[in-house]
N, C-alpha and C positions, 0 to 999 in steps of 0.2 A: 547436558544442559540445553534448554530450548533455544532455538535460533532467534536472535534479535537483530534486525537490520541495523547496521552501524551508520550513524549519521555524524559527520564532522561538522561542528557548529563553530564557524569562524566569525565571531562577533566581538568587537572591542569593548563594548559596554558590559561590565560585569553583572549589573542588575538585570539587564535584558537577557544576557546569555543564560543566567540561572533560571529565569522565567521560562524561556524557550526550552531549555534542557528538561525542566520539570514537566512541561507539556509533552515532550517527546517520550520521556520515561513512562508517563501515564498511558501512552498509546502502545506500549510494549516495544519501543525502540531503544537503541543504545546510543545516547548522546556522548560525543567526545568534544569537550569545550576547549577552544584555543583562542586566545585573546589578541594575538598578533599575526600578521601575514606570514612572517617567517616560521613561527611555531606551527601554523596551519599547513604551510607548504611542506614542512618536514614530515608532518603526520601523513599527508596525502601521498608523499613519495614512499613512505616506509611501510604503511599498513593498508590492507584492503578496506574499502568502505562502500556503502550502498547509496549514499546521498551526501552531497555537499550543500550546506546552507552557509552563505557568506555575505558579509557586508559588501556593498557596492564598491566602497573604497578599496577593499582588499582585492576584489576582482580586477579593478583598474590597475592594481599592482601585479597583475599576471598570476594571481593565486590559482585561477582556474587552469591555466596552462600547466602549472606544476602537477596538479592532480590528473589532468587528462593525459599527460604524457604516459602515465602508467595505466590509467583506467578510462580509456577514450569513450566508453559507452555509458559512463555513470552520469545520472542526471544532476543538475544543480539548481538551487533556488537562490536568487540574488535579491538581497534586501536593501532598500533605500527609500528616500523620500521621493515625491513625485518628480523632482528635477532630474532624477537618474533614469526614469522610465524610458525616455526616447533613446538613451544610450545602450539599453539592454533589451531590444525587442525579443519577445518570446519566440522560440523556434527550436526545432530539434528536441533536445532533452533539457533545455533551459527554461526556467520560469522566473518572472520578476514579481516580487511581493512588496507592495508599497507599505511603508511605515506611516502612521502607527497601524498595527494589526491586532486583531483579537484572536482568542484561542480557536474559535470555530473556523475562521478563515485560514489561520496558520495550519491547523490540522488537515483541513481539506486540501490545501496546496501540497503539503507533504505527502498525503495519500495519493494524489494524482501523479506526483513526480515518481514515487516508488512504483506505482502501477505501470507507468510508461517505460520506466527503466529496468523493470524486473526481468532478469535473464531466464527465470524459470518458465515463463510463458513462451513456448516455442511454437504454439499454434494459435490461430485466431480465437478470440473470445466471441461467443454468440449469445445474443439476448434470446430468451425462450419464454414461452408462457409460464408464469410462476407455477411451481408444483411443490407439494408438501415434502418436508424433510424434518428431521429432528437434530438439534445440536445439543449434545450432552443430555438428551432426553426431552428437551423443550421444543414444542412445535415451532417450526420456522418455514421459510420458503426459499427455494433456489430460483434465482432470477436470471442468471446467465452462466454459461459453462464454457470450458475449454478442455482439451485432453489432459491438461495438467492440473485443473482445479475448477473453482466455481465462485460465484458471488452470491451471498445470502442476505435475506432480509429477516430480521428476528426481533423479538421484544427487546426494548431498551433496558438491558440489565447487564452490566459489565461482568457479573459473576458467571454469565453463560459462556463467555468466550475466553477460555484459558489459552495459553500459547499453542497448545495442541489439544484438539477435541475430537470427539467421536461424532461422525455424521452418518445418520441412517436415512435411507431412501425407501420408505415402505412400498412404493410403487413396484419396485423390482427386488426388494429384500436385500439390497446392498448395504453393507456397513463398512465405513472407511475411516481411517485415521487421517486427520487433516491438520496441516500446519497453518496457523493464522498468519497472514501476510500484512494485513492492514485492517483497521476498523474505523468507522465514521458515523457520527451522529449528525442530525440535521443542522445545516448552517443557518436556517431561517427561523426555526422555532424550537427553543430549548425544551419545550413541553411535549414535543413529539414522543410517541411511545414506541417508536421503532428505531433500529440502527442497522447498519450494513457492514458486512465483513467479507473480505476476500480470503480465500483459502487455497492452499496448494496440497496436492496429494503427498503424503509423507509416510514412510515406513510401512507401506502396505505390501501385500503379497502380489506377485505377478498376476495371479488369478483375479484378485480384486481389482487391480488396475485395468486388466483386460475387460472385466465386467463393466466398469465405469465407462470405458471408451466405447464399447459396443452399445451401451445404454444411451449415451449422448448422441450417437449417430441416428438414433430413432426419433429424437426430439424435433418437432417442428419449430421453425423460427417464431419469434414473438409475433402475434397477430394472425398466425395461421390457425386453421381449424383444428382444435385439440382432439377432435374425434378421429383424426387420421393417425394418432399415436397408437402403435401396436407393439406390445412387448411379448415375445415368445417365452 
């Protein structure tokens, strides 16, 4: 079964919780809805999770402490109206999301939280001069890289990005199986024809992984002279 990041959604309003859960599910995440602080705390103590999204009132009731006792590095998004913002300054792995929120802002905040808290990235991410690749056969571009994965810019079509996809880099003839970690469309213009996706290497041979790592070491940083790139 494809990996789906697990998100504990601790929100008391049933209508809001269902709406947020639907947005998370559409982004390939696994929402776990809990409507009381106790139920959420029990969930956090008993099961692993990748992100906590919680009502500010629940956080004030030490919900975050319950989760962090077992998962100290897991990011959290705290939701509340503007009066709560000064009480929860963003820092470390916490973010504050002011209500009311829209889908684009919510998805963007979730994406950033998962990126910052993701354990798979053990090496720095580097922005590079965009270069061509294909995602499931569709022309796209790689715009930053790490030893464990990459960030892609591609045509805005959800059918392109399955939970796991084939990435080919014609420049060096490398073909990789990649696990989708997150996906984001523009926050500012719903008519934009591009979207972005973060991927992690998954289920590939040691030889393919080594080829990827050797390849990214040759890439100049963004803004550098692309003519310095040399592939043997």
